[in-house]
C-alpha positions, 0 to 999 in steps of 0.5 A: 795608340802608340806606333805598332808596325805591320809588315807589307802586304800584297798590293791588292789587299790595300785600299785607298781611303780619303781623309775626311778630317784631321782633328787636334785632340791634344798638343801631341795627338790627332785623330784621322777621320776616314770617309767610309768606302762606298761598299761599307754598307753592303752585307759581309763587307770587309769594313765591318768592325768591332769595338777595339779593333785597329787599322793598318796604314801604309805611310810613304815616308822618306822614300819608303813605305811604313806600315803602321797599326793604329787602334780605332777610336770610332765606335761601330753603330755610333759613328758614320766614319772610321777614325784612328787616333795617333799620338806623337812618339819620340823617334816615331817616324810613322806617328810624327809623319801623320801629325805633321803631314796628313790633312783633309782630302789626302788619300791613305792606303789602309788594310781592313779592320783587324784585331781581337782586343774586342768584347764577345758581348757588350752586355755586362759590366766593364772595367777599362784601364787605359794609359796615355794613347791606350785610350784609343781602343778603350774609348771605342769599347766604352762608347759601344757598351754605352750605346748597345749594352746595359752594364756599369762601366768604370774607366781608369785613365792615367796620363802624364798631366792634364794637357795629355788627356785625350778625349777629355771633353768627350769623356766628361760629356759621357759621364754626365749623360750616363751618371748611373752607368759610367764612372771615369777616374783620371790619374795624373802622374804630375799630381799623384805620381806613377800608379802602383799595383796597390793603388790600381787594385784598390780603385778596381776592387769594387768592379772585380766582377767585370770584363777588364780591358787594358791598353797603354804603355808596357809598364802601365799594362804590366802594373794593371795586370798585376793589380787585377791579379791581386784582386783575383779577377780570373785570367779569362776576364783580363784582356790586354792589347799589345803591339810589337813594332816590325821592320819597314817594308822592303824597298823594290818589289813587294814580297809576302810578309815574313817575320825577320826573326823566324828561324829556318823552317824544320822538316814538315811533321806531316805531308798534308793535313785535312783542315776543318775551318770555322769562320763567321759561322761557316765551316770550310774544308781544305787541305794544308801541306805540312810546309805551309801555314794555315793562313796560306792554305786558307787564302789559297782556298779562297777563304777570307781569313782575317789577317794583317801583319803575317809576321806573328805579331798583331794577333789579327789571325788568332784562332783556336785549335779544337782538334789536332796540333800545330807548330808556331814558327814565330810568336810575339802576340800570344802569351802562356795563357793563350797558348794553354787554351790552344790559341794559335796564329794562322799566319805562323801555324803549320800542321803537325797532325793529319787532321785539324779543326780550327775556329776563328773568334766570332 
């Protein structure tokens, strides 16, 4: 999908992966296929991933390192390698550098998979809406659901023109192989104009009982969300993937990731909180001072809590407050619906109560 920056991480968090192949998908989009690390088959490996997640790449561009997040188009349990698909963007230094420079055999620094734009189950029906390179995580979800689920899937895929359709042949083959389960509807702006709320609503209406996943350019996603709301799909069944670009990695000595727009920290509401943290079916107990984030406390305690940007933008560290309260220092990843359900970002949440119970998605 389109460029989505992530800020720099501690050096030990980056892993060097070999590019197995570079695949031309369209005139302006390429896929990078990475060899899986040797330890990827081991239980509990950090390279296990769920459909719809992304990788963060650290790109050496013009004497600087540009961290960028790209959604995986590979499907777990279906593909034997990790794959991200990258589309050129006007002025996109990361995406254009990848398309111009990377070749098979190159090594790229990568963070393990992250992200919460992923189904809790692959059973049931799916309504997938993608625009342009937003097909990338949607393609992963689609193929995973076909392989591991049994429901019906409708994909509404909008593009500027026919030559911009990523995975065109693959989608044609999947639709032919699963005629009773998969319907692919292509929308070309060059032929039909930009889709409206009413038009998307009519196309989606008969699949209104499905889980809906939306990814693409901002205006397309806004239109798609409005269309699904118009046909009264409940908010909890509408999932949207949004990325926000971050500053380049600072030159010189690397520092922990910090959101540059964060306001000065206020005085701690509590001196210390006792935290019960549930992650991957295990319950951990730790202490978190009133001036540190939940993520900082978890990492200090040796808990491998999921995270990527550490700047409140990617939602990789999204977790739910089940007891107690927190203050978010910075947030560009969660909307009002998420906040109303007590979701928070571990990388930006500081405790405001002396007891907290936190749960990460499973």
